[in-house]
C-alpha positions in Angstrom: -41.3 55.9 21.4 -44.1 57.5 23.3 -47.7 56.8 22.7 -49.3 59.0 19.8 -52.5 59.4 21.7 -52.7 61.5 24.9 -55.2 63.3 27.2 -53.9 66.5 29.2 -56.1 68.3 31.8 -55.1 71.6 33.2 -56.9 73.9 35.4 -56.0 77.6 36.0 -58.4 79.2 38.8 -61.9 78.1 37.7 -61.1 77.3 34.1 -60.4 73.5 33.3 -59.1 72.9 29.8 -58.8 69.2 28.5 -56.9 68.6 25.6 -57.2 65.2 23.5 -54.6 64.2 20.8 -54.9 61.1 18.6 -53.0 60.0 15.8 -54.8 60.0 12.5 -54.5 57.6 9.7 -51.3 57.6 7.6 -51.5 58.3 4.0 -50.3 56.2 1.3 -46.9 55.3 0.6 -44.8 57.4 -1.7 -45.2 54.5 -4.5 -47.4 51.6 -5.1 -44.3 49.3 -5.3 -42.9 50.5 -1.8 -40.1 52.4 -3.7 -38.7 55.3 -1.6 -37.6 58.9 -2.3 -34.2 59.9 -1.4 -34.0 63.8 -1.5 -31.3 64.5 1.1 -29.0 66.0 -1.6 -31.8 68.1 -3.4 -30.8 71.5 -4.9 -32.6 74.3 -6.6 -33.9 72.9 -10.0 -33.5 69.2 -9.1 -35.1 67.0 -11.4 -36.6 63.6 -9.9 -35.3 60.3 -11.6 -35.2 56.7 -10.9 -31.9 55.2 -9.8 -32.1 51.5 -10.6 -28.8 50.6 -9.0 -30.2 51.9 -5.6 -33.8 51.0 -6.2 -35.0 54.8 -5.2 -36.3 57.7 -6.9 -33.7 60.5 -6.3 -33.7 64.4 -6.7 -29.9 65.7 -6.4 -27.3 68.1 -7.9 -26.2 65.5 -10.8 -29.7 65.9 -12.6 -31.1 69.2 -12.6 -33.0 71.5 -15.3 -29.5 73.1 -16.0 -27.7 69.8 -16.8 -30.6 68.6 -19.1 -30.6 71.9 -21.0 -26.7 72.4 -21.2 -25.2 69.4 -22.7 -27.6 67.0 -21.1 -27.8 63.4 -22.3 -31.2 62.8 -24.0 
């Protein structure tokens, strides 16, 4: 993995450009408990839910606005 901080100096004719890039602080995690979100199978209308067996929040095609309205399990 390369360093997240870099300095690039370039010169064209009599103009010198210095570009400095630094990695800023990272934001908070998704959940305070450290739980992750798996949205790799998301579809239009996916509803976010917690899956205890995998210990993750999911957004996929099994729980959508349509499945909740049409014969959903309340």
